[in-house]
Gaussian input, Z-matrix of N, CA and C with variables (Angstrom, degrees):
# hf/3-21g

backbone

0 1
 N
 C     1     B1
 C     2     B2     1     A1
 N     3     B3     2     A2     1     D1
 C     4     B4     3     A3     2     D2
 C     5     B5     4     A4     3     D3
 N     6     B6     5     A5     4     D4
 C     7     B7     6     A6     5     D5
 C     8     B8     7     A7     6     D6
 N     9     B9     8     A8     7     D7
 C    10    B10     9     A9     8     D8
 C    11    B11    10    A10     9     D9
 N    12    B12    11    A11    10    D10
 C    13    B13    12    A12    11    D11
 C    14    B14    13    A13    12    D12
 N    15    B15    14    A14    13    D13
 C    16    B16    15    A15    14    D14
 C    17    B17    16    A16    15    D15
 N    18    B18    17    A17    16    D16
 C    19    B19    18    A18    17    D17
 C    20    B20    19    A19    18    D18
 N    21    B21    20    A20    19    D19
 C    22    B22    21    A21    20    D20
 C    23    B23    22    A22    21    D21
 N    24    B24    23    A23    22    D22
 C    25    B25    24    A24    23    D23
 C    26    B26    25    A25    24    D24
 N    27    B27    26    A26    25    D25
 C    28    B28    27    A27    26    D26
 C    29    B29    28    A28    27    D27
 N    30    B30    29    A29    28    D28
 C    31    B31    30    A30    29    D29
 C    32    B32    31    A31    30    D30
 N    33    B33    32    A32    31    D31
 C    34    B34    33    A33    32    D32
 C    35    B35    34    A34    33    D33
 N    36    B36    35    A35    34    D34
 C    37    B37    36    A36    35    D35
 C    38    B38    37    A37    36    D36
 N    39    B39    38    A38    37    D37
 C    40    B40    39    A39    38    D38
 C    41    B41    40    A40    39    D39
 N    42    B42    41    A41    40    D40
 C    43    B43    42    A42    41    D41
 C    44    B44    43    A43    42    D42
 N    45    B45    44    A44    43    D43
 C    46    B46    45    A45    44    D44
 C    47    B47    46    A46    45    D45
 N    48    B48    47    A47    46    D46
 C    49    B49    48    A48    47    D47
 C    50    B50    49    A49    48    D48
 N    51    B51    50    A50    49    D49
 C    52    B52    51    A51    50    D50
 C    53    B53    52    A52    51    D51
 N    54    B54    53    A53    52    D52
 C    55    B55    54    A54    53    D53
 C    56    B56    55    A55    54    D54
 N    57    B57    56    A56    55    D55
 C    58    B58    57    A57    56    D56
 C    59    B59    58    A58    57    D57
 N    60    B60    59    A59    58    D58
 C    61    B61    60    A60    59    D59
 C    62    B62    61    A61    60    D60
 N    63    B63    62    A62    61    D61
 C    64    B64    63    A63    62    D62
 C    65    B65    64    A64    63    D63
 N    66    B66    65    A65    64    D64
 C    67    B67    66    A66    65    D65
 C    68    B68    67    A67    66    D66
 N    69    B69    68    A68    67    D67
 C    70    B70    69    A69    68    D68
 C    71    B71    70    A70    69    D69
 N    72    B72    71    A71    70    D70
 C    73    B73    72    A72    71    D71
 C    74    B74    73    A73    72    D72
 N    75    B75    74    A74    73    D73
 C    76    B76    75    A75    74    D74
 C    77    B77    76    A76    75    D75
 N    78    B78    77    A77    76    D76
 C    79    B79    78    A78    77    D77
 C    80    B80    79    A79    78    D78
 N    81    B81    80    A80    79    D79
 C    82    B82    81    A81    80    D80
 C    83    B83    82    A82    81    D81
 N    84    B84    83    A83    82    D82
 C    85    B85    84    A84    83    D83
 C    86    B86    85    A85    84    D84
 N    87    B87    86    A86    85    D85
 C    88    B88    87    A87    86    D86
 C    89    B89    88    A88    87    D87
 N    90    B90    89    A89    88    D88
 C    91    B91    90    A90    89    D89
 C    92    B92    91    A91    90    D90
 N    93    B93    92    A92    91    D91
 C    94    B94    93    A93    92    D92
 C    95    B95    94    A94    93    D93
 N    96    B96    95    A95    94    D94
 C    97    B97    96    A96    95    D95
 C    98    B98    97    A97    96    D96
 N    99    B99    98    A98    97    D97
 C   100   B100    99    A99    98    D98
 C   101   B101   100   A100    99    D99
 N   102   B102   101   A101   100   D100
 C   103   B103   102   A102   101   D101
 C   104   B104   103   A103   102   D102
 N   105   B105   104   A104   103   D103
 C   106   B106   105   A105   104   D104
 C   107   B107   106   A106   105   D105
 N   108   B108   107   A107   106   D106
 C   109   B109   108   A108   107   D107
 C   110   B110   109   A109   108   D108
 N   111   B111   110   A110   109   D109
 C   112   B112   111   A111   110   D110
 C   113   B113   112   A112   111   D111
 N   114   B114   113   A113   112   D112
 C   115   B115   114   A114   113   D113
 C   116   B116   115   A115   114   D114
 N   117   B117   116   A116   115   D115
 C   118   B118   117   A117   116   D116
 C   119   B119   118   A118   117   D117
 N   120   B120   119   A119   118   D118
 C   121   B121   120   A120   119   D119
 C   122   B122   121   A121   120   D120
 N   123   B123   122   A122   121   D121
 C   124   B124   123   A123   122   D122
 C   125   B125   124   A124   123   D123
 N   126   B126   125   A125   124   D124
 C   127   B127   126   A126   125   D125
 C   128   B128   127   A127   126   D126
 N   129   B129   128   A128   127   D127
 C   130   B130   129   A129   128   D128
 C   131   B131   130   A130   129   D129
 N   132   B132   131   A131   130   D130
 C   133   B133   132   A132   131   D131
 C   134   B134   133   A133   132   D132
 N   135   B135   134   A134   133   D133
 C   136   B136   135   A135   134   D134
 C   137   B137   136   A136   135   D135
 N   138   B138   137   A137   136   D136
 C   139   B139   138   A138   137   D137
 C   140   B140   139   A139   138   D138
 N   141   B141   140   A140   139   D139
 C   142   B142   141   A141   140   D140
 C   143   B143   142   A142   141   D141
 N   144   B144   143   A143   142   D142
 C   145   B145   144   A144   143   D143
 C   146   B146   145   A145   144   D144
 N   147   B147   146   A146   145   D145
 C   148   B148   147   A147   146   D146
 C   149   B149   148   A148   147   D147
 N   150   B150   149   A149   148   D148
 C   151   B151   150   A150   149   D149
 C   152   B152   151   A151   150   D150
 N   153   B153   152   A152   151   D151
 C   154   B154   153   A153   152   D152
 C   155   B155   154   A154   153   D153
 N   156   B156   155   A155   154   D154
 C   157   B157   156   A156   155   D155
 C   158   B158   157   A157   156   D156
 N   159   B159   158   A158   157   D157
 C   160   B160   159   A159   158   D158
 C   161   B161   160   A160   159   D159
 N   162   B162   161   A161   160   D160
 C   163   B163   162   A162   161   D161
 C   164   B164   163   A163   162   D162
 N   165   B165   164   A164   163   D163
 C   166   B166   165   A165   164   D164
 C   167   B167   166   A166   165   D165
 N   168   B168   167   A167   166   D166
 C   169   B169   168   A168   167   D167
 C   170   B170   169   A169   168   D168
 N   171   B171   170   A170   169   D169
 C   172   B172   171   A171   170   D170
 C   173   B173   172   A172   171   D171
 N   174   B174   173   A173   172   D172
 C   175   B175   174   A174   173   D173
 C   176   B176   175   A175   174   D174
 N   177   B177   176   A176   175   D175
 C   178   B178   177   A177   176   D176
 C   179   B179   178   A178   177   D177
 N   180   B180   179   A179   178   D178
 C   181   B181   180   A180   179   D179
 C   182   B182   181   A181   180   D180
 N   183   B183   182   A182   181   D181
 C   184   B184   183   A183   182   D182
 C   185   B185   184   A184   183   D183
 N   186   B186   185   A185   184   D184
 C   187   B187   186   A186   185   D185
 C   188   B188   187   A187   186   D186
 N   189   B189   188   A188   187   D187
 C   190   B190   189   A189   188   D188
 C   191   B191   190   A190   189   D189
 N   192   B192   191   A191   190   D190
 C   193   B193   192   A192   191   D191
 C   194   B194   193   A193   192   D192
 N   195   B195   194   A194   193   D193
 C   196   B196   195   A195   194   D194
 C   197   B197   196   A196   195   D195
 N   198   B198   197   A197   196   D196
 C   199   B199   198   A198   197   D197
 C   200   B200   199   A199   198   D198
 N   201   B201   200   A200   199   D199
 C   202   B202   201   A201   200   D200
 C   203   B203   202   A202   201   D201
 N   204   B204   203   A203   202   D202
 C   205   B205   204   A204   203   D203
 C   206   B206   205   A205   204   D204
 N   207   B207   206   A206   205   D205
 C   208   B208   207   A207   206   D206
 C   209   B209   208   A208   207   D207
 N   210   B210   209   A209   208   D208
 C   211   B211   210   A210   209   D209
 C   212   B212   211   A211   210   D210
 N   213   B213   212   A212   211   D211
 C   214   B214   213   A213   212   D212
 C   215   B215   214   A214   213   D213
 N   216   B216   215   A215   214   D214
 C   217   B217   216   A216   215   D215
 C   218   B218   217   A217   216   D216
 N   219   B219   218   A218   217   D217
 C   220   B220   219   A219   218   D218
 C   221   B221   220   A220   219   D219
 N   222   B222   221   A221   220   D220
 C   223   B223   222   A222   221   D221
 C   224   B224   223   A223   222   D222
 N   225   B225   224   A224   223   D223
 C   226   B226   225   A225   224   D224
 C   227   B227   226   A226   225   D225
 N   228   B228   227   A227   226   D226
 C   229   B229   228   A228   227   D227
 C   230   B230   229   A229   228   D228
 N   231   B231   230   A230   229   D229
 C   232   B232   231   A231   230   D230
 C   233   B233   232   A232   231   D231
 N   234   B234   233   A233   232   D232
 C   235   B235   234   A234   233   D233
 C   236   B236   235   A235   234   D234
 N   237   B237   236   A236   235   D235
 C   238   B238   237   A237   236   D236
 C   239   B239   238   A238   237   D237
 N   240   B240   239   A239   238   D238
 C   241   B241   240   A240   239   D239
 C   242   B242   241   A241   240   D240
 N   243   B243   242   A242   241   D241
 C   244   B244   243   A243   242   D242
 C   245   B245   244   A244   243   D243
 N   246   B246   245   A245   244   D244
 C   247   B247   246   A246   245   D245
 C   248   B248   247   A247   246   D246
 N   249   B249   248   A248   247   D247
 C   250   B250   249   A249   248   D248
 C   251   B251   250   A250   249   D249
 N   252   B252   251   A251   250   D250
 C   253   B253   252   A252   251   D251
 C   254   B254   253   A253   252   D252
 N   255   B255   254   A254   253   D253
 C   256   B256   255   A255   254   D254
 C   257   B257   256   A256   255   D255
 N   258   B258   257   A257   256   D256
 C   259   B259   258   A258   257   D257
 C   260   B260   259   A259   258   D258
 N   261   B261   260   A260   259   D259
 C   262   B262   261   A261   260   D260
 C   263   B263   262   A262   261   D261
 N   264   B264   263   A263   262   D262
 C   265   B265   264   A264   263   D263
 C   266   B266   265   A265   264   D264
 N   267   B267   266   A266   265   D265
 C   268   B268   267   A267   266   D266
 C   269   B269   268   A268   267   D267
 N   270   B270   269   A269   268   D268
 C   271   B271   270   A270   269   D269
 C   272   B272   271   A271   270   D270
 N   273   B273   272   A272   271   D271
 C   274   B274   273   A273   272   D272
 C   275   B275   274   A274   273   D273
 N   276   B276   275   A275   274   D274
 C   277   B277   276   A276   275   D275
 C   278   B278   277   A277   276   D276
 N   279   B279   278   A278   277   D277
 C   280   B280   279   A279   278   D278
 C   281   B281   280   A280   279   D279
 N   282   B282   281   A281   280   D280
 C   283   B283   282   A282   281   D281
 C   284   B284   283   A283   282   D282
 N   285   B285   284   A284   283   D283
 C   286   B286   285   A285   284   D284
 C   287   B287   286   A286   285   D285
 N   288   B288   287   A287   286   D286
 C   289   B289   288   A288   287   D287
 C   290   B290   289   A289   288   D288
 N   291   B291   290   A290   289   D289
 C   292   B292   291   A291   290   D290
 C   293   B293   292   A292   291   D291
 N   294   B294   293   A293   292   D292
 C   295   B295   294   A294   293   D293
 C   296   B296   295   A295   294   D294
 N   297   B297   296   A296   295   D295
 C   298   B298   297   A297   296   D296
 C   299   B299   298   A298   297   D297
 N   300   B300   299   A299   298   D298
 C   301   B301   300   A300   299   D299
 C   302   B302   301   A301   300   D300
 N   303   B303   302   A302   301   D301
 C   304   B304   303   A303   302   D302
 C   305   B305   304   A304   303   D303
 N   306   B306   305   A305   304   D304
 C   307   B307   306   A306   305   D305
 C   308   B308   307   A307   306   D306
 N   309   B309   308   A308   307   D307
 C   310   B310   309   A309   308   D308
 C   311   B311   310   A310   309   D309
 N   312   B312   311   A311   310   D310
 C   313   B313   312   A312   311   D311
 C   314   B314   313   A313   312   D312
 N   315   B315   314   A314   313   D313
 C   316   B316   315   A315   314   D314
 C   317   B317   316   A316   315   D315
 N   318   B318   317   A317   316   D316
 C   319   B319   318   A318   317   D317
 C   320   B320   319   A319   318   D318
 N   321   B321   320   A320   319   D319
 C   322   B322   321   A321   320   D320
 C   323   B323   322   A322   321   D321
 N   324   B324   323   A323   322   D322
 C   325   B325   324   A324   323   D323
 C   326   B326   325   A325   324   D324
 N   327   B327   326   A326   325   D325
 C   328   B328   327   A327   326   D326
 C   329   B329   328   A328   327   D327
 N   330   B330   329   A329   328   D328
 C   331   B331   330   A330   329   D329
 C   332   B332   331   A331   330   D330
 N   333   B333   332   A332   331   D331
 C   334   B334   333   A333   332   D332
 C   335   B335   334   A334   333   D333
 N   336   B336   335   A335   334   D334
 C   337   B337   336   A336   335   D335
 C   338   B338   337   A337   336   D336

   B1=1.4572
   B2=1.5264
   B3=1.2917
   B4=1.4615
   B5=1.5213
   B6=1.3017
   B7=1.4676
   B8=1.5158
   B9=1.3159
   B10=1.4612
   B11=1.5167
   B12=1.3144
   B13=1.4603
   B14=1.5141
   B15=1.2918
   B16=1.4601
   B17=1.5177
   B18=1.3114
   B19=1.4519
   B20=1.5253
   B21=1.2978
   B22=1.4589
   B23=1.5173
   B24=1.2814
   B25=1.4521
   B26=1.5221
   B27=1.3233
   B28=1.4553
   B29=1.5184
   B30=1.3179
   B31=1.4558
   B32=1.5219
   B33=1.3220
   B34=1.4507
   B35=1.5184
   B36=1.3104
   B37=1.4644
   B38=1.5204
   B39=1.3309
   B40=1.4598
   B41=1.5136
   B42=1.3081
   B43=1.4586
   B44=1.5136
   B45=1.3184
   B46=1.4519
   B47=1.5134
   B48=1.3004
   B49=1.4594
   B50=1.5147
   B51=1.3467
   B52=1.4538
   B53=1.5175
   B54=1.3256
   B55=1.4518
   B56=1.5201
   B57=1.2854
   B58=1.4584
   B59=1.5216
   B60=1.3455
   B61=1.4552
   B62=1.5261
   B63=1.3427
   B64=1.4615
   B65=1.5215
   B66=1.3180
   B67=1.4628
   B68=1.5098
   B69=1.3457
   B70=1.4598
   B71=1.5238
   B72=1.3129
   B73=1.4579
   B74=1.5223
   B75=1.3296
   B76=1.4575
   B77=1.5187
   B78=1.3255
   B79=1.4604
   B80=1.5208
   B81=1.3275
   B82=1.4599
   B83=1.5240
   B84=1.3237
   B85=1.4621
   B86=1.5178
   B87=1.3161
   B88=1.4592
   B89=1.5166
   B90=1.3439
   B91=1.4592
   B92=1.5255
   B93=1.3146
   B94=1.4620
   B95=1.5153
   B96=1.2970
   B97=1.4645
   B98=1.5266
   B99=1.3316
   B100=1.4604
   B101=1.5253
   B102=1.3225
   B103=1.4634
   B104=1.5203
   B105=1.3218
   B106=1.4653
   B107=1.5215
   B108=1.3246
   B109=1.4512
   B110=1.5162
   B111=1.3151
   B112=1.4593
   B113=1.5199
   B114=1.3379
   B115=1.4635
   B116=1.5259
   B117=1.3221
   B118=1.4701
   B119=1.5126
   B120=1.3297
   B121=1.4612
   B122=1.5217
   B123=1.3108
   B124=1.4607
   B125=1.5273
   B126=1.3165
   B127=1.4723
   B128=1.5262
   B129=1.3280
   B130=1.4645
   B131=1.5332
   B132=1.3230
   B133=1.4719
   B134=1.5229
   B135=1.3344
   B136=1.4696
   B137=1.5283
   B138=1.3439
   B139=1.4647
   B140=1.5232
   B141=1.3176
   B142=1.4771
   B143=1.5278
   B144=1.3136
   B145=1.4635
   B146=1.5202
   B147=1.3326
   B148=1.4636
   B149=1.5234
   B150=1.3331
   B151=1.4552
   B152=1.5218
   B153=1.3214
   B154=1.4462
   B155=1.5270
   B156=1.3178
   B157=1.4612
   B158=1.5221
   B159=1.3449
   B160=1.4562
   B161=1.5253
   B162=1.3365
   B163=1.4600
   B164=1.5190
   B165=1.3199
   B166=1.4591
   B167=1.5151
   B168=1.3323
   B169=1.4629
   B170=1.5316
   B171=1.3163
   B172=1.4676
   B173=1.5254
   B174=1.3302
   B175=1.4607
   B176=1.5129
   B177=1.3241
   B178=1.4646
   B179=1.5270
   B180=1.3277
   B181=1.4650
   B182=1.5237
   B183=1.3262
   B184=1.4611
   B185=1.5197
   B186=1.3348
   B187=1.4654
   B188=1.5125
   B189=1.3371
   B190=1.4571
   B191=1.5245
   B192=1.3170
   B193=1.4622
   B194=1.5285
   B195=1.3292
   B196=1.4618
   B197=1.5299
   B198=1.3203
   B199=1.4712
   B200=1.5235
   B201=1.3249
   B202=1.4584
   B203=1.5214
   B204=1.3418
   B205=1.4584
   B206=1.5163
   B207=1.3333
   B208=1.4585
   B209=1.5244
   B210=1.3277
   B211=1.4634
   B212=1.5251
   B213=1.3253
   B214=1.4624
   B215=1.5183
   B216=1.3331
   B217=1.4543
   B218=1.5226
   B219=1.3253
   B220=1.4655
   B221=1.5178
   B222=1.3294
   B223=1.4565
   B224=1.5230
   B225=1.3236
   B226=1.4617
   B227=1.5223
   B228=1.3200
   B229=1.4595
   B230=1.5113
   B231=1.3217
   B232=1.4629
   B233=1.5177
   B234=1.3192
   B235=1.4705
   B236=1.5241
   B237=1.3286
   B238=1.4604
   B239=1.5205
   B240=1.3420
   B241=1.4645
   B242=1.5267
   B243=1.3350
   B244=1.4624
   B245=1.5286
   B246=1.3258
   B247=1.4612
   B248=1.5242
   B249=1.3400
   B250=1.4656
   B251=1.5114
   B252=1.3310
   B253=1.4709
   B254=1.5263
   B255=1.3282
   B256=1.4607
   B257=1.5172
   B258=1.3457
   B259=1.4596
   B260=1.5290
   B261=1.3230
   B262=1.4668
   B263=1.5241
   B264=1.3200
   B265=1.4623
   B266=1.5153
   B267=1.3248
   B268=1.4574
   B269=1.5114
   B270=1.3280
   B271=1.4591
   B272=1.5215
   B273=1.3145
   B274=1.4671
   B275=1.5207
   B276=1.3325
   B277=1.4641
   B278=1.5322
   B279=1.2999
   B280=1.4577
   B281=1.5340
   B282=1.3230
   B283=1.4562
   B284=1.5142
   B285=1.3332
   B286=1.4635
   B287=1.5230
   B288=1.3120
   B289=1.4579
   B290=1.5247
   B291=1.3191
   B292=1.4618
   B293=1.5203
   B294=1.3305
   B295=1.4622
   B296=1.5201
   B297=1.3270
   B298=1.4521
   B299=1.5234
   B300=1.3323
   B301=1.4648
   B302=1.5187
   B303=1.3435
   B304=1.4620
   B305=1.5207
   B306=1.3260
   B307=1.4608
   B308=1.5268
   B309=1.3355
   B310=1.4648
   B311=1.5337
   B312=1.3176
   B313=1.4632
   B314=1.5337
   B315=1.3192
   B316=1.4661
   B317=1.5288
   B318=1.3182
   B319=1.4713
   B320=1.5357
   B321=1.3037
   B322=1.4667
   B323=1.5125
   B324=1.3042
   B325=1.4681
   B326=1.5105
   B327=1.3248
   B328=1.4656
   B329=1.5338
   B330=1.3292
   B331=1.4666
   B332=1.5266
   B333=1.3028
   B334=1.4668
   B335=1.5205
   B336=1.2986
   B337=1.4663
   B338=1.4962
   A1=109.14
   A2=114.21
   A3=119.19
   A4=111.52
   A5=115.82
   A6=119.79
   A7=107.81
   A8=114.91
   A9=119.09
   A10=108.08
   A11=115.67
   A12=120.17
   A13=109.18
   A14=115.99
   A15=120.67
   A16=106.80
   A17=114.40
   A18=119.48
   A19=110.07
   A20=115.12
   A21=120.85
   A22=108.88
   A23=116.93
   A24=120.13
   A25=108.09
   A26=116.12
   A27=120.28
   A28=106.53
   A29=114.55
   A30=119.41
   A31=109.16
   A32=114.76
   A33=121.03
   A34=107.95
   A35=115.97
   A36=122.92
   A37=112.73
   A38=117.13
   A39=120.33
   A40=109.02
   A41=116.85
   A42=121.68
   A43=109.85
   A44=115.86
   A45=120.69
   A46=108.77
   A47=116.25
   A48=122.26
   A49=108.19
   A50=117.89
   A51=122.78
   A52=114.78
   A53=118.55
   A54=120.59
   A55=113.12
   A56=118.19
   A57=122.10
   A58=109.45
   A59=117.70
   A60=119.63
   A61=110.35
   A62=118.22
   A63=120.14
   A64=110.62
   A65=115.81
   A66=120.16
   A67=113.86
   A68=118.18
   A69=121.42
   A70=108.07
   A71=115.79
   A72=122.47
   A73=107.54
   A74=117.60
   A75=120.89
   A76=109.21
   A77=115.48
   A78=122.64
   A79=107.18
   A80=116.67
   A81=121.65
   A82=107.29
   A83=116.09
   A84=121.63
   A85=110.18
   A86=116.96
   A87=121.42
   A88=111.25
   A89=115.92
   A90=121.44
   A91=107.92
   A92=115.00
   A93=121.52
   A94=108.96
   A95=119.62
   A96=126.73
   A97=111.57
   A98=115.23
   A99=121.72
   A100=107.60
   A101=116.36
   A102=122.08
   A103=109.75
   A104=116.10
   A105=122.79
   A106=108.08
   A107=116.37
   A108=121.64
   A109=109.81
   A110=116.20
   A111=122.56
   A112=106.96
   A113=117.36
   A114=121.69
   A115=108.97
   A116=116.80
   A117=121.23
   A118=108.98
   A119=115.84
   A120=121.03
   A121=109.39
   A122=116.14
   A123=120.79
   A124=110.33
   A125=115.03
   A126=119.49
   A127=108.42
   A128=117.78
   A129=119.40
   A130=110.48
   A131=115.88
   A132=121.24
   A133=111.44
   A134=117.43
   A135=120.51
   A136=112.59
   A137=118.38
   A138=120.84
   A139=112.25
   A140=117.68
   A141=123.14
   A142=111.85
   A143=116.11
   A144=120.82
   A145=110.22
   A146=115.08
   A147=121.86
   A148=109.77
   A149=116.65
   A150=120.72
   A151=110.34
   A152=114.58
   A153=123.39
   A154=107.07
   A155=117.05
   A156=121.10
   A157=108.70
   A158=115.28
   A159=122.61
   A160=107.75
   A161=115.60
   A162=121.15
   A163=108.25
   A164=117.60
   A165=122.64
   A166=107.58
   A167=115.72
   A168=122.69
   A169=108.69
   A170=117.45
   A171=120.60
   A172=110.43
   A173=116.20
   A174=121.02
   A175=112.37
   A176=116.02
   A177=119.93
   A178=111.28
   A179=117.67
   A180=120.40
   A181=110.93
   A182=115.49
   A183=121.80
   A184=107.44
   A185=116.53
   A186=121.60
   A187=109.56
   A188=115.98
   A189=121.01
   A190=109.69
   A191=115.79
   A192=121.02
   A193=109.88
   A194=116.80
   A195=122.52
   A196=110.86
   A197=116.51
   A198=121.58
   A199=110.49
   A200=116.22
   A201=122.88
   A202=107.99
   A203=114.48
   A204=119.85
   A205=108.42
   A206=116.60
   A207=120.76
   A208=109.39
   A209=116.22
   A210=121.82
   A211=107.88
   A212=115.80
   A213=121.25
   A214=108.67
   A215=115.67
   A216=121.48
   A217=106.87
   A218=117.15
   A219=122.03
   A220=112.60
   A221=117.25
   A222=120.73
   A223=109.91
   A224=115.55
   A225=120.46
   A226=108.20
   A227=116.37
   A228=120.47
   A229=111.36
   A230=115.50
   A231=121.84
   A232=110.46
   A233=115.56
   A234=122.74
   A235=108.32
   A236=116.48
   A237=121.29
   A238=108.91
   A239=114.94
   A240=121.63
   A241=106.83
   A242=116.74
   A243=123.32
   A244=108.25
   A245=117.47
   A246=122.04
   A247=110.08
   A248=116.34
   A249=121.96
   A250=108.93
   A251=115.34
   A252=122.23
   A253=107.34
   A254=116.24
   A255=120.78
   A256=109.76
   A257=115.41
   A258=120.99
   A259=107.73
   A260=118.12
   A261=121.49
   A262=112.92
   A263=117.73
   A264=121.44
   A265=113.35
   A266=118.27
   A267=119.52
   A268=113.60
   A269=114.59
   A270=122.64
   A271=109.69
   A272=115.70
   A273=121.98
   A274=111.14
   A275=116.53
   A276=119.00
   A277=108.87
   A278=115.27
   A279=122.10
   A280=111.75
   A281=115.28
   A282=123.40
   A283=106.33
   A284=117.75
   A285=119.54
   A286=111.39
   A287=114.54
   A288=122.65
   A289=107.00
   A290=116.89
   A291=121.48
   A292=108.80
   A293=115.06
   A294=121.94
   A295=108.27
   A296=116.52
   A297=121.98
   A298=107.81
   A299=117.12
   A300=122.40
   A301=107.79
   A302=116.16
   A303=120.40
   A304=109.91
   A305=114.48
   A306=122.23
   A307=107.82
   A308=117.78
   A309=119.51
   A310=109.74
   A311=115.73
   A312=120.58
   A313=110.22
   A314=115.06
   A315=121.01
   A316=108.51
   A317=117.79
   A318=119.38
   A319=110.16
   A320=116.38
   A321=121.41
   A322=110.56
   A323=115.55
   A324=123.55
   A325=112.85
   A326=116.44
   A327=119.93
   A328=108.79
   A329=115.95
   A330=120.05
   A331=109.42
   A332=114.72
   A333=121.59
   A334=107.68
   A335=116.30
   A336=119.73
   A337=109.81
   D1=173.80
   D2=-178.99
   D3=-71.80
   D4=142.28
   D5=171.89
   D6=-76.24
   D7=156.24
   D8=174.91
   D9=-67.06
   D10=137.65
   D11=175.74
   D12=-76.45
   D13=138.12
   D14=177.27
   D15=-104.47
   D16=120.17
   D17=-176.53
   D18=-103.62
   D19=123.36
   D20=179.15
   D21=-120.87
   D22=140.60
   D23=174.16
   D24=-99.36
   D25=118.64
   D26=177.44
   D27=-82.57
   D28=116.83
   D29=-174.14
   D30=-109.88
   D31=120.43
   D32=178.87
   D33=-112.74
   D34=122.54
   D35=176.61
   D36=60.63
   D37=44.35
   D38=174.40
   D39=-146.62
   D40=165.88
   D41=-178.68
   D42=-116.44
   D43=157.02
   D44=174.34
   D45=-116.45
   D46=155.65
   D47=-179.76
   D48=-107.78
   D49=122.56
   D50=-176.52
   D51=-72.08
   D52=-9.86
   D53=-178.21
   D54=-86.11
   D55=-3.65
   D56=178.95
   D57=-73.55
   D58=153.06
   D59=174.89
   D60=-60.55
   D61=155.24
   D62=178.72
   D63=-56.33
   D64=142.07
   D65=178.32
   D66=87.19
   D67=1.31
   D68=177.44
   D69=-112.70
   D70=124.92
   D71=178.33
   D72=-105.46
   D73=136.86
   D74=176.39
   D75=-110.13
   D76=130.58
   D77=176.47
   D78=-112.45
   D79=125.31
   D80=176.46
   D81=-94.89
   D82=100.52
   D83=-175.73
   D84=-93.09
   D85=136.01
   D86=175.40
   D87=-87.57
   D88=-22.82
   D89=176.71
   D90=-155.92
   D91=162.34
   D92=178.24
   D93=-121.38
   D94=149.96
   D95=-0.85
   D96=-75.54
   D97=159.98
   D98=176.32
   D99=-123.07
   D100=133.73
   D101=-178.97
   D102=-107.20
   D103=130.88
   D104=177.13
   D105=-130.29
   D106=165.16
   D107=178.92
   D108=-112.48
   D109=127.54
   D110=175.48
   D111=-92.33
   D112=136.43
   D113=179.48
   D114=-134.06
   D115=150.46
   D116=179.33
   D117=-149.73
   D118=164.30
   D119=177.44
   D120=-77.84
   D121=137.34
   D122=177.83
   D123=-68.28
   D124=145.94
   D125=173.23
   D126=-66.96
   D127=158.77
   D128=176.47
   D129=-63.12
   D130=152.24
   D131=-178.87
   D132=-55.55
   D133=-32.03
   D134=-178.77
   D135=-64.69
   D136=-17.36
   D137=176.30
   D138=-76.28
   D139=-14.34
   D140=177.64
   D141=51.36
   D142=50.31
   D143=-178.25
   D144=-67.71
   D145=130.75
   D146=177.33
   D147=-89.26
   D148=-42.85
   D149=177.62
   D150=-162.27
   D151=163.01
   D152=172.52
   D153=-108.84
   D154=149.99
   D155=178.02
   D156=-122.33
   D157=125.27
   D158=179.36
   D159=-113.66
   D160=130.72
   D161=177.46
   D162=-130.85
   D163=132.60
   D164=175.14
   D165=-100.89
   D166=119.54
   D167=-177.03
   D168=54.46
   D169=-127.80
   D170=179.71
   D171=-104.95
   D172=21.78
   D173=-178.08
   D174=-72.99
   D175=-177.42
   D176=-179.14
   D177=-69.52
   D178=139.30
   D179=177.57
   D180=-70.38
   D181=144.42
   D182=176.68
   D183=-117.47
   D184=121.93
   D185=178.25
   D186=-93.46
   D187=138.15
   D188=179.42
   D189=-147.88
   D190=148.04
   D191=173.45
   D192=-91.51
   D193=-9.42
   D194=-179.31
   D195=-81.28
   D196=173.66
   D197=175.05
   D198=-109.05
   D199=23.11
   D200=172.29
   D201=-142.38
   D202=155.07
   D203=176.79
   D204=-157.32
   D205=133.20
   D206=175.96
   D207=-73.82
   D208=140.08
   D209=173.45
   D210=-127.82
   D211=145.92
   D212=-177.82
   D213=-116.38
   D214=120.19
   D215=176.55
   D216=-95.16
   D217=110.13
   D218=-175.88
   D219=-90.37
   D220=-18.17
   D221=-177.47
   D222=-134.23
   D223=155.40
   D224=172.80
   D225=-74.30
   D226=162.00
   D227=178.66
   D228=119.07
   D229=-169.44
   D230=-177.50
   D231=-90.80
   D232=131.88
   D233=179.37
   D234=-129.19
   D235=154.02
   D236=178.03
   D237=-124.65
   D238=127.41
   D239=174.69
   D240=-97.04
   D241=127.53
   D242=-179.43
   D243=-109.63
   D244=136.71
   D245=-178.84
   D246=-134.91
   D247=131.59
   D248=173.21
   D249=-133.80
   D250=160.20
   D251=175.62
   D252=-118.20
   D253=141.49
   D254=-179.25
   D255=-126.12
   D256=136.54
   D257=171.04
   D258=-127.83
   D259=-170.20
   D260=-176.55
   D261=-65.20
   D262=-18.31
   D263=-174.83
   D264=-100.95
   D265=-10.46
   D266=178.96
   D267=153.20
   D268=-167.29
   D269=-176.67
   D270=-116.60
   D271=139.75
   D272=-178.84
   D273=-70.30
   D274=164.60
   D275=168.00
   D276=-62.30
   D277=156.16
   D278=-176.54
   D279=-78.65
   D280=143.03
   D281=169.41
   D282=-113.36
   D283=141.16
   D284=-178.02
   D285=-128.98
   D286=157.32
   D287=172.67
   D288=-136.69
   D289=128.39
   D290=178.57
   D291=-95.35
   D292=132.81
   D293=-178.64
   D294=-124.33
   D295=128.74
   D296=177.04
   D297=-107.03
   D298=115.36
   D299=179.83
   D300=-99.16
   D301=120.27
   D302=179.90
   D303=-119.38
   D304=148.14
   D305=178.14
   D306=-109.33
   D307=161.91
   D308=175.76
   D309=-60.15
   D310=149.61
   D311=178.36
   D312=-66.93
   D313=153.76
   D314=177.71
   D315=-68.47
   D316=136.10
   D317=176.15
   D318=-62.85
   D319=148.23
   D320=-179.23
   D321=-122.57
   D322=166.97
   D323=175.37
   D324=55.67
   D325=46.42
   D326=177.28
   D327=-68.88
   D328=137.18
   D329=-177.03
   D330=-161.38
   D331=165.85
   D332=172.94
   D333=-99.28
   D334=146.51
   D335=177.22
   D336=-123.99

């Protein structure tokens, strides 16, 4: 049978917060939209994968033969990346990764001096 897909978020120039529940990645964005690359381990050749499908939230699915795919986070908040593998016999169960996009806090106590 198919191995479970391992979904990794390749993070370039961002930090993660260790206090989040397992499986939740936090991106500290300075501006939006922010583009990141999702990466995962390829299924074994014996699975005869035709393509992988990546979906961000309820957006349109993107099919790729690669093991990476760019995703664009247009808003702050919690997002879910969905990943499946497809071969001639069907589609795998879904693997997900939750991403929390946060922006800097609003400045407070604005005043003239």
